[in-house]
Structures are given as structure tokens and as C-alpha cells.
C-alpha positions in Angstrom: -19.5 4.0 -12.3 -16.9 4.9 -9.6 -14.2 3.1 -8.0 -14.5 3.4 -4.2 -12.6 0.4 -3.0 -9.3 -1.1 -3.9 -7.7 -4.0 -1.9 -4.3 -5.4 -1.0 -3.9 -8.8 0.5 -2.2 -8.7 3.9 -0.8 -11.6 5.9 -1.7 -9.7 9.3 -4.5 -7.2 9.4 -3.2 -5.5 12.7 0.4 -5.3 11.4 -1.0 -3.9 8.1 -3.0 -1.3 10.0 0.1 -0.1 11.8 2.1 0.1 8.7 -0.5 1.9 6.6 -1.4 4.3 9.4 1.7 4.9 11.4 4.3 4.7 8.6 2.4 5.8 5.5 0.2 8.3 7.3 -3.2 6.9 6.2 -6.2 7.0 8.4 -8.3 4.1 9.6 -11.8 4.3 8.1 -13.8 1.1 8.7 -13.1 -1.5 11.3 -15.8 -4.0 11.5 -15.5 -7.6 13.1 -16.2 -10.3 10.5 -15.7 -13.6 12.3 -12.0 -14.2 12.8 -11.3 -11.3 10.5 -12.2 -7.7 10.0 -13.6 -5.5 7.3 -10.5 -3.1 7.7 -10.0 -0.1 5.5 -7.8 2.9 5.5 -7.9 6.1 3.4 -5.5 8.9 2.5 -6.0 12.4 4.0 -4.6 13.7 0.7 -6.7 11.4 -1.5 -10.1 11.6 -3.2 -12.9 11.6 -0.7 -14.6 8.3 -0.2 -11.9 6.1 -1.7 -10.7 3.3 0.8 -8.0 0.8 0.7 -9.2 -2.6 2.0 -6.6 -4.4 4.1 -7.8 -7.8 2.8 -6.9 -10.8 4.9 -5.6 -13.8 3.1 -8.3 -16.2 4.2 -8.3 -18.1 0.8 -5.1 -20.2 0.7 -4.3 -19.6 -3.0 -4.1 -15.8 -2.3 -0.9 -16.3 -0.3 0.6 -18.2 -3.3 -0.5 -15.3 -5.6 0.8 -12.6 -3.2 4.2 -14.3 -2.8 4.6 -14.8 -6.6 4.0 -11.1 -7.2 6.5 -10.0 -4.5 9.2 -12.4 -5.7 8.8 -11.3 -9.3 9.0 -7.6 -8.2 5.5 -6.8 -9.3 3.7 -4.2 -7.2 0.3 -5.0 -5.7 -0.9 -1.4 -6.3 0.4 2.2 -6.7 0.1 5.4 -4.7 0.5 8.8 -6.2 2.6 11.5 -4.6 3.3 15.1 -5.4 6.6 15.0 -3.7 8.5 11.7 -4.2 11.8 12.9 -3.0 10.3 14.2 0.3 8.2 11.2 0.9 11.0 8.8 0.1 13.3 10.5 2.5 10.6 10.7 5.2 9.5 7.2 4.9 13.0 5.7 4.6 14.0 7.6 7.8 11.0 6.0 9.3 12.2 2.4 8.6 10.2 1.8 5.3 12.1 -0.7 3.1 12.6 0.3 -0.4 13.8 -1.6 -3.4 16.3 0.8 -4.8 16.3 4.5 -5.4 13.7 6.6 -7.1 14.2 6.4 -10.8 12.7 8.0 -14.0 10.4 5.9 -16.2 8.9 7.9 -19.1 6.6 10.6 -17.6 6.9 9.5 -14.1 9.5 9.0 -11.3 8.9 5.9 -9.2 10.3 3.6 -6.4 9.0 0.5 -5.0 8.4 0.0 -1.2 7.7 -3.1 0.9 4.5 -2.8 3.0 5.7 -5.3 5.6 2.6 -7.4 4.9 4.0 -9.2 1.8 3.3 -6.5 -0.9 5.3 -4.2 -3.1 3.8 -0.7 -3.5 4.8 1.5 -6.4 5.2 5.1 -5.1 4.8 7.3 -8.3 5.1 11.0 -9.0 3.9 12.0 -12.5 5.4 14.7 -14.3 3.3 17.9 -13.9 
């Protein structure tokens, strides 16, 4: 088995697409109309080939409650790995990305939470080599 898709709930697919492509540097992969929503995915130019992040619309009302509860509790929806946390943090912060604090050590990793502008916290993580 392989993991090929992971999802984050987003309150606005177009806003999410702009954030993930223009601010984080991901690339749009799939964009297929599905009624009033889209099957919308992005991938990382630095990531594993074939792995996509689904920008999942909150069409099911309880999903908004769940997303808000995670956000308010400070629990990330997912994590992204980087080889240069300090560089990515500085670049993203200069580009207007909102962070929850400064990078900090946590066992064998350095991490910082960022807000994706669509209701999610993302944990940006650099593992020790």
C-alpha cells in the first residue's frame, strides 16, 4: 500500500489554492469541477512524486466544527517537512504567512506552526539529520 493523497479541509478552495501555490510554493496538480466544488490538489516540487494534497471543501457542516476545534486548540491539521526551517520560516514570514511563535526544538525536531489562511494550522518540521 502507498499513501498518495492527504487532505486538508479548507473554507474557500480558491483562497486555499492561492495560499498553497503562491505563498508555500506548491504546484497545482488536479483541478476538476465537481458540482459547486472542485477536486483540487497541489503537490510539492520537493516532495515524493505522485503525492498530492487535496484542498478539501467543507461541504459537510460538521467538518467546519471539527476544523475550528482543531485550530482553536492549537492542533495542526498536518505537517510538512523541510530541510531548511530557518530559511523557510524567514522567507514565508517575509511573504506574509502568519506563524504561531518562533521555531522551537522538540526532541529530535525543530518546528513551528503556521496558519494556512483557510482555517488550518500546519506544523512546519525539520528533523535532525
